[in-house]
N, C-alpha and C positions, 0 to 999 in steps of 0.2 A: 422079427419085425420087418415090415416093408422097407425098401431102400429109402423111400421118400414119403413122409406123412405130413399133411398140413393140418394143424390143430387150431382151434379157436377157444378163447375164454371170454365170457361176457359177465362183467360185474354188474348184474342187474339190480333193480330196485324192487325187492320182494317185500310184501307187507304181511304181517302175521295174521293168520286166519282168513286171508283173501286168496285162497288156492286158485279159484277160477281166474282172477286177475293175474296172478303170478304165471299161470299156464299160458294165458294170452301173450304175456310178455316173452315167455320162453319160446313160444311159437314164432313170434316176430324175429327174435334174435337167431333162432335156428335157421330161418330162411335166409337171413343176412349171412350167416356163417356158410351155408351151402352155396349161396351166390358168390362168396369169396373163395370157393374152392376147397373149403375145409372138409375133413372126413370125421372129425371129432369135435364136440363142443362141451366145454366144462362150464358149469354154473356154480354159484357160491353155495356154501353151507345152508341147509334148510331153505333152498330157493323155491321149493314147491309150496310148503305150508307156511313159510315165513319164520323169521327168527324172533323168539320171545326175548325182549330186553330184560336183562337180569341185574340191573344196578338200581334197585329201589331207593328213592331219595326220601320217602316218607314212611308210613306205617308198614313195617316189614311183614307183619302177620297178615294184614289185608292183601298185600301184594302176593304173598305166597299162596293164600287161599284162592285168589282170583286167577293167578297164573297157572296153578295146578288144574283148576277147572277148565280154563281155556285150552291148555295143552291137551287135555283128554278130549275135548270137543273137536279140535282140529286134527288130531292124529288119525292116520289111516293105515290099514294093513298094506303090505307090499303089493298085494293083488287088488288094491282098491281103485277107485275111479281116477285118482290123480296119476298113478303110475300107468294105468291103462291109456289115459290121454297122452302121457309122455311117450309111450310106445307108439301111439298113432302118429305123433309128430315126427318121431324118428323114422318111421316107415315112409311118411310123406316126403321127408327131406333127404332120406338116404344116409343120415348122420348116425354116429354113435353119440348119445347125449347123456351126460352125467349130471344129475340134479339131486337135491336133498329134501327129505321130509321128516317130520315127526312120525315115527313108525309105531302103530298100535300093534303090539305083540301079545295082546291078551291082558295078562296081569301086569305087564311092564311096558314102558315106552322107551324107544331108542331114537337117537339122532342118527339117521341113516342116509347114506348116499347110494343111489342106484345108477346102473349103467344100462341104458336101453338102446337097442339098435333096430334096424329094419326087420330083423327076424324075431324080435321080442326082447324080453328081459335077459341081460347077459350076466348080471351079478348085483350083489348088494353088500354094503360095508357099513358096520355100525361104529360110531365114534368110540374109541377105546378108552381115552382118558378124559374125564369130565371135570372141568373147573368148578370151584366152590359154589358159585351162585347158580350153576346149571344142574348141580347134583339133585335138587328136589324135582327137577322136571323130567329127567330121563336117566336111564342106567348106562353103564359102560358096557361096550360090546366085547366080543371075543376076538381071537386072532383073525386078521384079515385074509381073505382069499386073493388069489391072482387068477384072472380068467383069460382064456384064449379068445382073441377077437380077430377079425380080418386084418387089423392094423398091426397086431403084435400082442404081447402079454401085458395086461393092464392091471394095476392095483390102485387103491385109493386109501389115503389117510385123511382125517378131517380135523382142520384147524390145529388145536394145540397138540394133537398127535405128532405133528411134524417135529416138535421140540423134544420129543423123546426118541433118541436114535434107534432104539429097538423097533419102533413102529415100522420104519421103512426097511430095516434089515429083515423083518419078518416077510416082507414082500420080495426082497432081493433073493432070499434063499429059495424062494419058489420060482425064480427065473423071471421076475418082473422086468419089463423093458421100458414101460411108460408108467409113471406114477402121477396121479392127479391129486392136487392139494386144494380142496375147497376151504375157504375161510369165511368167518364172520367176526372180524376183529377190528377194534377201534383204538389202536395206539396213537398217541399224539406225535406230531401234529396231524390233524384230521385232513389229510390230503392223500391221494394215491401214492405220492412219493414217500409220505410218512409211513404208510403201510408197507411199501416195498423195502424201505430202509430197515424196518423192524423185522420183516420176514426173510429178506434176501440172504443174509449170512447163513441162516439155518437151512434154507432150501438149497443153497449152493453146496453146503456141506453134505446134506443128505444125498444129493444127486451124485456128488463126486465120490463119496465113500462107498456108494452102492452101484455106481456105473449105470445109472438110469436117467432117462429124460424126465424132467419135471414140468408139469403145467399147473399153474396156481392162479386163483382169482379170489377176490374179496367182495363181500356184500357192499352194495351202494345204497345210500339214502337214509332217511329218518324212519325209525320204527318206534311205535308206541303201543303199549298193551298193559293192561292191569295197573295203570298208574305209573309205569316205568317207561323211560325213553332212552334210546341210544341213537347215535349217528355214525354211519359207516361211510368211508370215503371212496370205496371201490379200490381199483388197482388190479393189475394182472402181470404175470411174470412167467417166462418160459426159460428153463435152464437145461443145459446139456449134460451128458454123462461125465464130463470133466469138470463140472461146476461152473462152466462159463455161461454168461448170460447170452441167450439167443434173441429174446425180445422182451420188451416191457411196455406197459402203458405209462407214459410220463405225466399224465394229468393235463396235457394240452388238448384243446378241443372240447366238444360237448361231452357230457356224461349222461347216462352210462356209456361205456365204450367197449367195442369189440376188438380184441387183440387177435391177430392172425400170425402164425409162425410156422416155419417149415422145419421139420425134424429130418435130418439127413444122416442116415445110418452110416454111409460110407465115410463121411467126414468125421465121424465119431469113433471109428474103429480103434484108433490108438488109445483113446481114453478108456474104452471098454476093455481092451487088452490089459491095460494096467490094473484095472479093477479085478479082472479074472485072475491075474497073477497073485495079487494079494489075497483074494478070496480063497484060493487054494491053500494058503498058509494058515488059515484059521485053525484054532484048536478048541472046539466047543467044550471039550471035557474040562477046560479051565474056567468056564463061565458060569458054573452052577451057582456061585454066590450072588450073581446078578439077579437071580430069581428068588432069592430068600427074602423074608420080611425084614 
C-alpha cells in the first residue's frame, strides 16, 4: 500500500431503475472527489442500478411478481453499458471508483460491486450473504477476491456481509490492505448517526481483527419500486487497522455528503504489526467445524 492514500465516500441518492440518472450523480461526485484530492471513491450498494426496496407493506405476491420482473429489466452484465460508462468516468477523473449494480449473469442475478479505474475494470465482488426479503431478487456470490491496485490491495464486502466475521477474514488471508464496505441499510433512527451507531462497532471490529483500513458508506434518500418503499439516511465512516475512527459524516450540513479521509500507512504500522503477530498464530486445522452445516 502507498504511504498516503486519500479516499472518498459519497452516500448518494440512487433511484431503482434510473441507471442513467444514477450515473450522472456518480459523475458529479467523482469530480468532487477528484477535486478534493482523492484517489478512490466508494459509492453505496447498488448505486448504479438502484436498490429495490424489500419491505412490502401490502400484497406480498404482487410485490414479488413486480419486483422480480423489475430486477430482471434493470440488471446488466458486468461488461454492459453501466459499467462501461463507470470506466469512462474513472478514466476521466483518474479515480478508482467502486459502485454497485444488479448483475445479469444469465440464469441468475447477483448484487455486485465493481471497482473501475483509469485502465479499466479492476475487479468485481458479489454479495455473499443475502437477507430474507432480498433472497428472491438475487443469489449469494462466492468467495471474494482481492485485487492489486496502484493504491494497494483492495477487497470489498457488501452490506450484511460485514456482520459475518469470515467475510473480511477471507480478504485478509489474501493480503487485503483496504476493505470497502458499501451499504444500503435503514436502521433506526433514520439519521447518518443512526446508521453509523449501528454499523460502527462491527466495522471497527472487522478492521482491527484483520489489520485493514475500512471505508464505508450508506445509501441516501427515498426509494420506491413495485409498491414498496424505504428511506435511507446516508452516512460514511473510515476506520483504521487498529479499529480507530479516522473520519465520519456526522450528519451536519447538506445531504448527500462527500467524506474525504487520509490513510497513513506509516502511522498505522504498530496496529498492522499486532495483527500480523496474531495472524501467524492461527491454526486453520481447528476451524473445520465452522464450515459444517
